[in-house]
DOSEDO-408283 format. One record per residue: residue in three letters; x, y, z of N, C-alpha, C, O, CB in turn. Coordinates in steps of 0.05 Angstrom, whole numbers, plus 32768, in hexadecimal, padded with zeros to 4 digits. Last residue first. Glycine has a CB too. Layout:
<zapas>
ALA / X / Y / Z / X / Y / Z / X / Y / Z / X / Y / Z / X / Y / Z
...
</zapas>
This chain:
<zapas>
UNK / 7CA8 / 8A3B / 781A / 7CBE / 8A42 / 7808 / 7CB4 / 8A4F / 77EF / 7CC3 / 8A56 / 77DD / 7CCF / 8A2A / 7801
UNK / 7C7F / 8A29 / 7838 / 7C8B / 8A42 / 7840 / 7CA2 / 8A4B / 782E / 7CAE / 8A60 / 7833 / 7C95 / 8A41 / 785D
UNK / 7C45 / 8A0E / 781C / 7C62 / 8A0C / 781F / 7C6D / 8A27 / 7825 / 7C66 / 8A3B / 7819 / 7C6F / 8A00 / 7806
UNK / 7C12 / 8A17 / 7810 / 7C17 / 89FF / 7820 / 7C35 / 89FB / 7824 / 7C3D / 89E6 / 782F / 7C0B / 89E7 / 7813
UNK / 7BE2 / 8A4C / 780A / 7BFE / 8A42 / 7808 / 7C02 / 8A2A / 781A / 7BF8 / 8A2A / 7831 / 7C12 / 8A59 / 780F
UNK / 7BB5 / 8A6C / 77E8 / 7BB6 / 8A55 / 77F9 / 7BD2 / 8A49 / 77F5 / 7BD8 / 8A3E / 77E0 / 7B9F / 8A40 / 77F2
UNK / 7B9A / 8AAE / 77E3 / 7BB0 / 8A9B / 77DD / 7BAF / 8A84 / 77F2 / 7BA8 / 8A88 / 7809 / 7BCC / 8AAA / 77DF
UNK / 7B67 / 8AD0 / 77C5 / 7B6E / 8AC1 / 77DC / 7B84 / 8AAD / 77D4 / 7B81 / 8A9E / 77C1 / 7B55 / 8AB2 / 77E9
UNK / 7B6B / 8B10 / 77A3 / 7B6A / 8AF3 / 77A3 / 7B72 / 8AE7 / 77BE / 7B82 / 8AF3 / 77CD / 7B7C / 8AE8 / 778D
UNK / 7B49 / 8B4A / 77BF / 7B5B / 8B3D / 77AC / 7B58 / 8B1F / 77AF / 7B45 / 8B15 / 77BA / 7B79 / 8B45 / 77B1
UNK / 7B2E / 8B56 / 77EA / 7B35 / 8B6D / 77D9 / 7B49 / 8B64 / 77C4 / 7B58 / 8B74 / 77B8 / 7B42 / 8B84 / 77EA
UNK / 7AFA / 8B38 / 7812 / 7B10 / 8B36 / 77FE / 7B14 / 8B50 / 77EF / 7B01 / 8B5E / 77E8 / 7B0B / 8B20 / 77EB
UNK / 7AED / 8B4F / 7854 / 7AE4 / 8B47 / 783A / 7AFB / 8B49 / 7826 / 7B0D / 8B5A / 7828 / 7ACC / 8B59 / 7831
UNK / 7AE6 / 8B40 / 7898 / 7AF9 / 8B48 / 7884 / 7AEF / 8B3E / 7869 / 7AE8 / 8B26 / 7867 / 7B16 / 8B3D / 788A
UNK / 7AC6 / 8B50 / 78D2 / 7AC1 / 8B45 / 78B7 / 7AD5 / 8B51 / 78A4 / 7AD6 / 8B69 / 789F / 7AA4 / 8B4A / 78AE
UNK / 7AC4 / 8B3F / 7917 / 7ACF / 8B4E / 7901 / 7ACA / 8B40 / 78E7 / 7ACB / 8B27 / 78E5 / 7AEE / 8B52 / 7906
UNK / 7AAC / 8B49 / 7956 / 7AA8 / 8B38 / 793E / 7AB0 / 8B48 / 7926 / 7AA3 / 8B5D / 7920 / 7A8B / 8B2D / 793D
UNK / 7AC5 / 8B4C / 7995 / 7AC4 / 8B5B / 797C / 7AC2 / 8B48 / 7965 / 7AD5 / 8B38 / 7961 / 7ADC / 8B6F / 797A
UNK / 7AAF / 8B4A / 79DA / 7AB8 / 8B3E / 79C1 / 7AB7 / 8B52 / 79AB / 7AAA / 8B67 / 79AD / 7AA8 / 8B25 / 79BA
UNK / 7AB2 / 8B43 / 7A1F / 7AB0 / 8B56 / 7A09 / 7ABD / 8B4A / 79F0 / 7AD4 / 8B41 / 79F1 / 7ABD / 8B71 / 7A11
UNK / 7A8C / 8B13 / 7A43 / 7AA6 / 8B1B / 7A38 / 7AA3 / 8B2D / 7A20 / 7A92 / 8B28 / 7A0F / 7AB7 / 8B02 / 7A30
UNK / 7A54 / 8B2C / 7A6A / 7A61 / 8B1A / 7A56 / 7A7D / 8B25 / 7A4E / 7A83 / 8B3C / 7A52 / 7A4F / 8B17 / 7A3D
UNK / 7A3A / 8B50 / 7A8A / 7A48 / 8B39 / 7A97 / 7A56 / 8B27 / 7A84 / 7A63 / 8B14 / 7A8D / 7A34 / 8B2A / 7AA6
UNK / 7A0F / 8B62 / 7A58 / 7A18 / 8B67 / 7A73 / 7A23 / 8B4D / 7A7F / 7A17 / 8B38 / 7A7E / 7A00 / 8B72 / 7A84
UNK / 7A29 / 8B51 / 7A17 / 7A13 / 8B53 / 7A2A / 7A1F / 8B58 / 7A46 / 7A37 / 8B53 / 7A4B / 7A01 / 8B3A / 7A2A
UNK / 7A48 / 8B6E / 79DC / 7A46 / 8B5D / 79F3 / 7A2E / 8B63 / 7A05 / 7A20 / 8B77 / 7A01 / 7A5F / 8B5E / 7A04
UNK / 7A76 / 8B94 / 79BB / 7A60 / 8B81 / 79B7 / 7A5F / 8B6F / 79D0 / 7A73 / 8B63 / 79D7 / 7A64 / 8B70 / 799D
UNK / 7A9A / 8BC7 / 79A1 / 7A8C / 8BBF / 79B9 / 7A74 / 8BAD / 79B2 / 7A61 / 8BB5 / 79A5 / 7A81 / 8BD9 / 79C7
UNK / 7AB0 / 8BCD / 796E / 7AC2 / 8BCA / 7985 / 7AB5 / 8BC2 / 799F / 7AC2 / 8BB9 / 79B1 / 7AD1 / 8BE4 / 7989
UNK / 7AA3 / 8BAF / 7933 / 7A94 / 8BBA / 794A / 7AA5 / 8BB7 / 7964 / 7AA7 / 8BA1 / 796E / 7A78 / 8BAC / 794D
UNK / 7AB8 / 8BB6 / 78F7 / 7AC5 / 8BB1 / 7911 / 7AB5 / 8BBE / 7927 / 7AB9 / 8BD6 / 792D / 7AE3 / 8BBC / 7910
UNK / 7AB5 / 8BA4 / 78B3 / 7AA8 / 8BAD / 78CB / 7AB8 / 8BA5 / 78E4 / 7AC5 / 8B90 / 78E4 / 7A8C / 8BA2 / 78CE
UNK / 7ADA / 8B9D / 7889 / 7ABF / 8BA7 / 7884 / 7AB2 / 8BB2 / 789D / 7AA6 / 8BC8 / 789C / 7AAE / 8B91 / 7879
UNK / 7B18 / 8BA5 / 7875 / 7B0A / 8BA1 / 788F / 7AEE / 8BAE / 788C / 7AEC / 8BC6 / 788D / 7B1A / 8BAD / 78A7
UNK / 7B29 / 8B84 / 783B / 7B1F / 8B9D / 7846 / 7B11 / 8B96 / 7860 / 7B01 / 8B84 / 7861 / 7B0C / 8BAC / 7832
UNK / 7B66 / 8B5F / 782C / 7B4A / 8B62 / 7834 / 7B43 / 8B7F / 783A / 7B55 / 8B8F / 783E / 7B43 / 8B50 / 784B
UNK / 7B92 / 8B34 / 780C / 7B8C / 8B50 / 7813 / 7B6E / 8B52 / 7817 / 7B5E / 8B48 / 7807 / 7B96 / 8B63 / 77FC
UNK / 7BA7 / 8AF5 / 7829 / 7BA0 / 8B07 / 7813 / 7B9A / 8B23 / 781E / 7B9D / 8B28 / 7836 / 7B88 / 8AFC / 7804
UNK / 7BAB / 8AAE / 7838 / 7BB2 / 8ACA / 783C / 7BA9 / 8ADB / 7824 / 7BA5 / 8AD0 / 780E / 7BCF / 8ACD / 7841
UNK / 7BB2 / 8A72 / 785A / 7BA0 / 8A82 / 7849 / 7BA6 / 8A9F / 784E / 7BA6 / 8AA8 / 7865 / 7B82 / 8A7B / 7850
UNK / 7BDA / 8A3B / 785C / 7BD9 / 8A57 / 7863 / 7BC7 / 8A65 / 7850 / 7BCC / 8A65 / 7837 / 7BF6 / 8A64 / 7864
UNK / 7BCB / 89F7 / 7870 / 7BCE / 8A0C / 785C / 7BCC / 8A28 / 7868 / 7BBE / 8A2D / 787C / 7BBA / 8A09 / 7846
UNK / 7BDF / 89C4 / 7889 / 7BDA / 89DD / 7897 / 7BDD / 89F5 / 7884 / 7BF0 / 8A05 / 7887 / 7BEE / 89E0 / 78AF
UNK / 7BED / 899A / 7869 / 7BD8 / 8995 / 787D / 7BD2 / 89AE / 788E / 7BC1 / 89AC / 78A0 / 7BE1 / 897E / 788F
UNK / 7C15 / 89B1 / 784B / 7BFE / 89A5 / 783D / 7BE7 / 89A0 / 7850 / 7BD0 / 89A0 / 7848 / 7C06 / 898B / 782F
UNK / 7C25 / 89EC / 7872 / 7C2B / 89D2 / 7866 / 7C12 / 89C8 / 7857 / 7BFE / 89D5 / 7857 / 7C35 / 89BD / 787C
UNK / 7C41 / 8A1F / 789B / 7C2E / 8A16 / 7887 / 7C38 / 89FC / 787A / 7C50 / 89F8 / 7877 / 7C2A / 8A2C / 7871
UNK / 7C50 / 8A16 / 78E1 / 7C59 / 8A1B / 78C5 / 7C44 / 8A11 / 78B1 / 7C38 / 89FC / 78B6 / 7C74 / 8A0F / 78C0
UNK / 7C1A / 8A28 / 790D / 7C34 / 8A1A / 7907 / 7C3A / 8A20 / 78EA / 7C2A / 8A2E / 78DC / 7C32 / 89FB / 790D
UNK / 7BE4 / 8A2B / 7925 / 7BF9 / 8A3F / 7927 / 7C14 / 8A32 / 7925 / 7C23 / 8A30 / 7939 / 7BF6 / 8A50 / 7941
UNK / 7BB4 / 8A11 / 78F8 / 7BC6 / 8A0C / 790F / 7BDD / 8A20 / 790E / 7BE8 / 8A26 / 78F9 / 7BD2 / 89EF / 790D
UNK / 7B99 / 8A2A / 78CF / 7B8A / 8A1B / 78E3 / 7B9A / 8A15 / 78FC / 7B90 / 8A13 / 7912 / 7B80 / 8A01 / 78D7
UNK / 7BAD / 8A6D / 78C0 / 7BB2 / 8A50 / 78BF / 7BA1 / 8A42 / 78D4 / 7B9C / 8A4E / 78E9 / 7BD0 / 8A49 / 78C2
UNK / 7BAD / 8AAB / 789D / 7BA0 / 8A99 / 78B0 / 7BA9 / 8A7C / 78AB / 7BAB / 8A74 / 7894 / 7B81 / 8A9B / 78AF
UNK / 7BB3 / 8AF0 / 7892 / 7BBF / 8AD6 / 7890 / 7BB3 / 8AC4 / 78A5 / 7BB0 / 8ACC / 78BC / 7BDF / 8AD7 / 7892
UNK / 7BA9 / 8B2E / 7870 / 7BA2 / 8B1A / 7885 / 7BAF / 8B00 / 787E / 7BB4 / 8AFA / 7867 / 7B84 / 8B18 / 7888
UNK / 7BB5 / 8B72 / 7865 / 7BBD / 8B57 / 785F / 7BB6 / 8B45 / 7876 / 7BBB / 8B4B / 788D / 7BDC / 8B55 / 7859
UNK / 7B85 / 8BA4 / 7854 / 7B98 / 8B98 / 7866 / 7B9F / 8B7D / 785B / 7B91 / 8B71 / 784B / 7B8D / 8B97 / 7883
UNK / 7B63 / 8BE1 / 7842 / 7B6E / 8BC6 / 783B / 7B83 / 8BBE / 784F / 7B93 / 8BCF / 7859 / 7B78 / 8BC6 / 781F
UNK / 7B2C / 8BFF / 7866 / 7B45 / 8C00 / 7859 / 7B4F / 8BE3 / 7853 / 7B44 / 8BD0 / 785D / 7B5B / 8C0F / 7869
UNK / 7AFE / 8BFB / 7885 / 7AFC / 8C07 / 786A / 7B16 / 8C09 / 785B / 7B16 / 8C14 / 7845 / 7AF1 / 8C22 / 786D
UNK / 7B21 / 8BFD / 78C1 / 7B07 / 8BFA / 78B5 / 7B06 / 8C0A / 789A / 7B0C / 8C21 / 7899 / 7AF1 / 8C05 / 78C8
UNK / 7B51 / 8C08 / 78DA / 7B52 / 8BF9 / 78C1 / 7B37 / 8BF6 / 78B4 / 7B36 / 8BED / 789D / 7B5E / 8BDD / 78C6
UNK / 7B4E / 8C1F / 790D / 7B54 / 8C30 / 78F6 / 7B54 / 8C22 / 78DB / 7B57 / 8C2F / 78C6 / 7B70 / 8C3C / 78FB
UNK / 7B3E / 8BEF / 792A / 7B2C / 8C06 / 7928 / 7B34 / 8C18 / 7910 / 7B22 / 8C1F / 7901 / 7B2D / 8C16 / 7941
UNK / 7B69 / 8BC9 / 792E / 7B53 / 8BC6 / 791A / 7B42 / 8BDF / 7916 / 7B39 / 8BE3 / 7900 / 7B42 / 8BB0 / 7923
UNK / 7B90 / 8BDA / 7955 / 7B98 / 8BD1 / 793A / 7B81 / 8BD3 / 7926 / 7B84 / 8BDE / 7910 / 7BA2 / 8BB5 / 793B
UNK / 7B72 / 8BE9 / 7982 / 7B87 / 8BFB / 7978 / 7B8F / 8BF4 / 795B / 7B95 / 8C06 / 794B / 7B9F / 8BFC / 798A
UNK / 7B54 / 8BBA / 798B / 7B47 / 8BD3 / 7983 / 7B5B / 8BE7 / 7977 / 7B54 / 8BF4 / 7963 / 7B39 / 8BE0 / 799B
UNK / 7B80 / 8B96 / 7999 / 7B6D / 8B91 / 7983 / 7B60 / 8BAB / 7979 / 7B61 / 8BB0 / 7961 / 7B58 / 8B7E / 798D
UNK / 7B9E / 8BB4 / 79C3 / 7BAA / 8BA6 / 79AC / 7B96 / 8BA4 / 7995 / 7B9B / 8BB0 / 7980 / 7BB3 / 8B89 / 79B4
UNK / 7B80 / 8BD0 / 79E8 / 7B9B / 8BD8 / 79E4 / 7BA8 / 8BCB / 79CB / 7BBA / 8BD7 / 79BF / 7BAC / 8BD1 / 79FC
UNK / 7B4E / 8BB5 / 79E9 / 7B50 / 8BD0 / 79DD / 7B6D / 8BD9 / 79D8 / 7B71 / 8BE8 / 79C5 / 7B43 / 8BE4 / 79F0
UNK / 7B3A / 8B7A / 79D8 / 7B50 / 8B85 / 79E7 / 7B55 / 8BA0 / 79DB / 7B5F / 8BA2 / 79C4 / 7B6B / 8B73 / 79E6
UNK / 7B07 / 8B48 / 79D4 / 7B10 / 8B64 / 79D0 / 7B27 / 8B6B / 79E3 / 7B28 / 8B63 / 79FA / 7AF8 / 8B77 / 79D6
UNK / 7B0E / 8B0D / 79B3 / 7B0B / 8B18 / 79CE / 7B17 / 8B34 / 79CD / 7B2E / 8B37 / 79C5 / 7B19 / 8B06 / 79E4
UNK / 7AF1 / 8B0A / 7971 / 7B07 / 8B0E / 7983 / 7AFE / 8B14 / 79A0 / 7AE7 / 8B1E / 79A3 / 7B19 / 8B25 / 7979
UNK / 7ADE / 8AE7 / 7939 / 7AD4 / 8AF1 / 7953 / 7AEC / 8AF2 / 7966 / 7AFA / 8ADE / 796B / 7ABD / 8ADF / 795E
UNK / 7ADE / 8AF3 / 78F4 / 7AEE / 8AEB / 790C / 7AE1 / 8AF8 / 7925 / 7AD9 / 8B0F / 7925 / 7B0B / 8AF5 / 7909
UNK / 7AD7 / 8AE1 / 78B4 / 7AC8 / 8AEA / 78CB / 7AD6 / 8AE0 / 78E3 / 7ADA / 8AC8 / 78E7 / 7AA9 / 8AE0 / 78C9
UNK / 7AF7 / 8AEF / 7877 / 7AF9 / 8AE4 / 7892 / 7AE5 / 8AF1 / 78A4 / 7AE2 / 8B09 / 78A4 / 7B15 / 8AE6 / 789D
UNK / 7AEA / 8ADF / 7832 / 7AED / 8AF1 / 7848 / 7AEF / 8AE2 / 7862 / 7AEA / 8ACA / 7863 / 7AD6 / 8B05 / 784A
UNK / 7ADE / 8AE0 / 77EB / 7AE7 / 8AD3 / 7804 / 7AE8 / 8AE9 / 781A / 7AE8 / 8B01 / 7814 / 7B02 / 8AC5 / 7800
UNK / 7ACA / 8ACE / 77A9 / 7ACB / 8AE1 / 77BF / 7AD3 / 8AD2 / 77D8 / 7ACE / 8ABA / 77DA / 7AB1 / 8AF1 / 77C3
UNK / 7ACF / 8AC8 / 7762 / 7AD1 / 8ABD / 777D / 7AD3 / 8AD4 / 7791 / 7ADB / 8AEA / 778B / 7AEA / 8AAB / 777F
UNK / 7AA1 / 8ACC / 772B / 7AB7 / 8AD8 / 773B / 7AB7 / 8ACC / 7757 / 7AA2 / 8AC7 / 7763 / 7AB4 / 8AF6 / 773D
UNK / 7A80 / 8A8F / 771C / 7A8A / 8AAA / 7713 / 7AA1 / 8AB3 / 7725 / 7AB2 / 8AA3 / 772D / 7A73 / 8ABE / 7714
UNK / 7A6D / 8A4F / 7705 / 7A7A / 8A60 / 7719 / 7A84 / 8A7A / 770D / 7A8F / 8A7A / 76F7 / 7A90 / 8A51 / 7726
UNK / 7A2C / 8A44 / 76E9 / 7A4A / 8A43 / 76E7 / 7A55 / 8A55 / 76FC / 7A48 / 8A69 / 7704 / 7A54 / 8A4A / 76CB
UNK / 79F0 / 8A1D / 76DE / 7A00 / 8A32 / 76EB / 7A1E / 8A2E / 76E6 / 7A27 / 8A18 / 76E1 / 79FB / 8A33 / 7709
UNK / 79B0 / 8A12 / 76C8 / 79CD / 8A0C / 76C3 / 79DC / 8A23 / 76CF / 79D6 / 8A3B / 76CA / 79D3 / 8A08 / 76A4
UNK / 7971 / 89F6 / 76DB / 7985 / 8A0C / 76DC / 79A1 / 8A02 / 76D6 / 79A8 / 89EC / 76DE / 7984 / 8A1B / 76F7
UNK / 794B / 89CD / 76AF / 7959 / 89D2 / 76C8 / 796C / 89E9 / 76C6 / 7976 / 89EF / 76B0 / 7968 / 89B8 / 76D1
UNK / 7938 / 89C7 / 767C / 7925 / 89C6 / 7692 / 7931 / 89C9 / 76AD / 7923 / 89C8 / 76C2 / 7916 / 89AC / 7691
UNK / 7944 / 89EE / 7640 / 794D / 89DB / 7655 / 7938 / 89DC / 766C / 7929 / 89EF / 766E / 7969 / 89E2 / 7660
UNK / 7933 / 8A15 / 761C / 7932 / 89F9 / 7614 / 793C / 89E5 / 7629 / 793B / 89CD / 7624 / 7943 / 89F6 / 75FB
UNK / 7960 / 8A4C / 7627 / 7946 / 8A41 / 761F / 7948 / 8A24 / 7617 / 795D / 8A1C / 760C / 7939 / 8A52 / 7608
UNK / 7992 / 8A45 / 765B / 7988 / 8A4E / 7641 / 796D / 8A41 / 763B / 7965 / 8A2F / 7649 / 799D / 8A46 / 762A
UNK / 79B7 / 8A58 / 7693 / 79A0 / 8A49 / 7689 / 7997 / 8A55 / 766E / 7995 / 8A6E / 766C / 7989 / 8A48 / 769D
UNK / 79E0 / 8A6C / 76B1 / 79E4 / 8A6A / 7694 / 79CE / 8A59 / 7686 / 79D2 / 8A4E / 7671 / 7A00 / 8A5E / 768E
UNK / 79EA / 8A92 / 76E8 / 79D6 / 8A82 / 76DB / 79DB / 8A83 / 76BC / 79DA / 8A98 / 76B0 / 79B9 / 8A8C / 76E1
UNK / 7A20 / 8A8E / 7714 / 7A14 / 8A9B / 76FD / 7A01 / 8A89 / 76EE / 7A08 / 8A71 / 76E9 / 7A2A / 8AA6 / 76EA
UNK / 7A32 / 8A96 / 7754 / 7A25 / 8A82 / 7743 / 7A17 / 8A92 / 772D / 7A04 / 8AA1 / 7732 / 7A11 / 8A70 / 7752
UNK / 7A71 / 8AA8 / 776D / 7A57 / 8AB1 / 7765 / 7A4C / 8A9B / 7752 / 7A5A / 8A91 / 7741 / 7A57 / 8ACD / 7757
UNK / 7A93 / 8A7F / 779C / 7A91 / 8A8A / 7781 / 7A75 / 8A93 / 777C / 7A62 / 8A85 / 7785 / 7A9B / 8A75 / 776C
UNK / 7AB6 / 8A85 / 77DC / 7AA0 / 8A7D / 77CA / 7AA3 / 8A89 / 77AE / 7AB4 / 8A9B / 77AA / 7A85 / 8A85 / 77D6
UNK / 7AC8 / 8A80 / 781D / 7AD3 / 8A80 / 7802 / 7ABD / 8A76 / 77F0 / 7AB3 / 8A5F / 77F3 / 7AED / 8A6E / 7801
UNK / 7AD5 / 8A96 / 785E / 7AC0 / 8A92 / 784A / 7ACC / 8A94 / 782F / 7ADA / 8AA8 / 7829 / 7AA8 / 8AA7 / 784E
UNK / 7AEE / 8A80 / 7898 / 7AF7 / 8A89 / 787D / 7AE1 / 8A82 / 786A / 7ADB / 8A6A / 7866 / 7B12 / 8A7B / 7875
UNK / 7AE6 / 8A92 / 78D9 / 7AD9 / 8A86 / 78C3 / 7AE4 / 8A92 / 78A9 / 7AE3 / 8AAA / 78A6 / 7ABA / 8A89 / 78C4
UNK / 7AF8 / 8A89 / 791C / 7B01 / 8A93 / 7902 / 7AF1 / 8A84 / 78EC / 7AF0 / 8A6B / 78ED / 7B20 / 8A90 / 78FE
UNK / 7AF5 / 8A9C / 7960 / 7AEA / 8A8D / 794A / 7AF3 / 8A9A / 7930 / 7AF4 / 8AB3 / 792E / 7ACB / 8A8B / 794C
UNK / 7B18 / 8AB6 / 7981 / 7B09 / 8AA0 / 798D / 7AF9 / 8A90 / 7978 / 7AF0 / 8A7A / 797E / 7AF7 / 8AA9 / 79A3
UNK / 7B54 / 8ADB / 7985 / 7B3F / 8ACF / 7974 / 7B32 / 8AB7 / 7983 / 7B40 / 8AA7 / 798F / 7B4A / 8AC6 / 7959
UNK / 7B80 / 8AE9 / 79A3 / 7B67 / 8AF8 / 79A8 / 7B4F / 8AEB / 7999 / 7B38 / 8AF0 / 79A1 / 7B6A / 8B15 / 799F
UNK / 7BAB / 8ACD / 7990 / 7BA4 / 8AC9 / 79AD / 7B8A / 8AD8 / 79B4 / 7B80 / 8AD5 / 79CB / 7BBB / 8AD3 / 79BE
UNK / 7BB0 / 8ADF / 795B / 7BA6 / 8AC4 / 7961 / 7B9D / 8AC1 / 797D / 7B88 / 8AB4 / 7982 / 7BBC / 8AB0 / 795B
UNK / 7BC4 / 8B0B / 7943 / 7BAD / 8B0F / 7955 / 7BA1 / 8AF4 / 795E / 7B8A / 8AF3 / 7968 / 7B97 / 8B1F / 7947
UNK / 7C00 / 8B24 / 7930 / 7BF3 / 8B0B / 7937 / 7BDD / 8B10 / 794C / 7BE2 / 8B19 / 7962 / 7C08 / 8AF7 / 7943
UNK / 7C08 / 8B4F / 78FB / 7C04 / 8B4E / 7918 / 7BF4 / 8B35 / 791F / 7BDE / 8B31 / 7915 / 7BF6 / 8B67 / 7922
UNK / 7C09 / 8B50 / 78C3 / 7C20 / 8B45 / 78D1 / 7C1D / 8B43 / 78EF / 7C2E / 8B37 / 78FC / 7C38 / 8B55 / 78CB
UNK / 7BD6 / 8B62 / 78B6 / 7BED / 8B73 / 78B0 / 7C05 / 8B6A / 78C1 / 7C15 / 8B7B / 78CA / 7BE7 / 8B91 / 78B6
UNK / 7BBE / 8B34 / 78E1 / 7BB6 / 8B4B / 78D1 / 7BCE / 8B5D / 78CF / 7BD9 / 8B67 / 78E2 / 7B9D / 8B59 / 78DF
UNK / 7BB9 / 8AED / 78E9 / 7BC9 / 8B05 / 78EA / 7BBC / 8B1B / 78D8 / 7BB1 / 8B14 / 78C3 / 7BE6 / 8B00 / 78E0
UNK / 7BAE / 8AB4 / 790C / 7BA0 / 8AC8 / 78FD / 7BB0 / 8AE2 / 7900 / 7BB4 / 8AEC / 7916 / 7B83 / 8ACC / 7906
UNK / 7BAF / 8A6E / 7917 / 7BBF / 8A87 / 7914 / 7BAF / 8A9A / 7903 / 7BA5 / 8A93 / 78EE / 7BDB / 8A81 / 7907
UNK / 7B93 / 8A41 / 7949 / 7B94 / 8A4E / 792F / 7BA7 / 8A66 / 792F / 7BAD / 8A71 / 7944 / 7B78 / 8A56 / 7926
UNK / 7B8C / 8A16 / 796E / 7BA4 / 8A26 / 796E / 7BA7 / 8A33 / 7953 / 7BBD / 8A31 / 7946 / 7BBC / 8A15 / 7974
UNK / 7B5F / 89F6 / 796B / 7B66 / 8A01 / 7986 / 7B7D / 8A14 / 7985 / 7B82 / 8A22 / 7999 / 7B6D / 89EB / 7998
UNK / 7B3B / 89CD / 794C / 7B40 / 89EA / 7948 / 7B46 / 89F7 / 7963 / 7B34 / 8A02 / 796F / 7B28 / 89F8 / 7939
UNK / 7B55 / 8991 / 793B / 7B46 / 899F / 794F / 7B4E / 89BC / 794E / 7B66 / 89C2 / 7950 / 7B4A / 8992 / 796C
UNK / 7B51 / 896E / 78FF / 7B5F / 8983 / 790E / 7B4B / 898E / 7923 / 7B34 / 8995 / 791C / 7B69 / 8999 / 78FC
UNK / 7B5F / 892D / 78E3 / 7B4C / 8942 / 78EC / 7B5C / 8956 / 78FD / 7B71 / 894F / 7908 / 7B34 / 8936 / 78FC
UNK / 7B71 / 8904 / 78AC / 7B78 / 8914 / 78C3 / 7B63 / 8928 / 78C9 / 7B56 / 8933 / 78B7 / 7B93 / 8922 / 78BE
UNK / 7B60 / 88C4 / 7899 / 7B5B / 88E0 / 7895 / 7B61 / 88EF / 78AE / 7B57 / 88E8 / 78C4 / 7B3E / 88E4 / 788B
</zapas>
């Protein structure tokens, strides 16, 4: 079984590569749990409902690049793309992409003497695609 050390991820917003600013990336993907329990049973029964997804990304702040790109995108739709390794997509390096809404972008976060960071939350505005072939 192959394992991957997370050291060279790719993260793009509207085609702009922000990988060199990202220090953590989380892709959240889930389905709503709908309760279909009926009378006469002794345990809950559930089924999957609508799916949702989004990215939580922590960046090292750069006002000339990161802030200039993301600040005007809050509340609007954008295209995002992410891979675990900054290389061509493949069965072992799937490309996750889709349309999102930039939910929050706090341009100033940090403590005295600490590196200035920006923790960003992108929420789904459509389906999440998982591609394993560039053709």
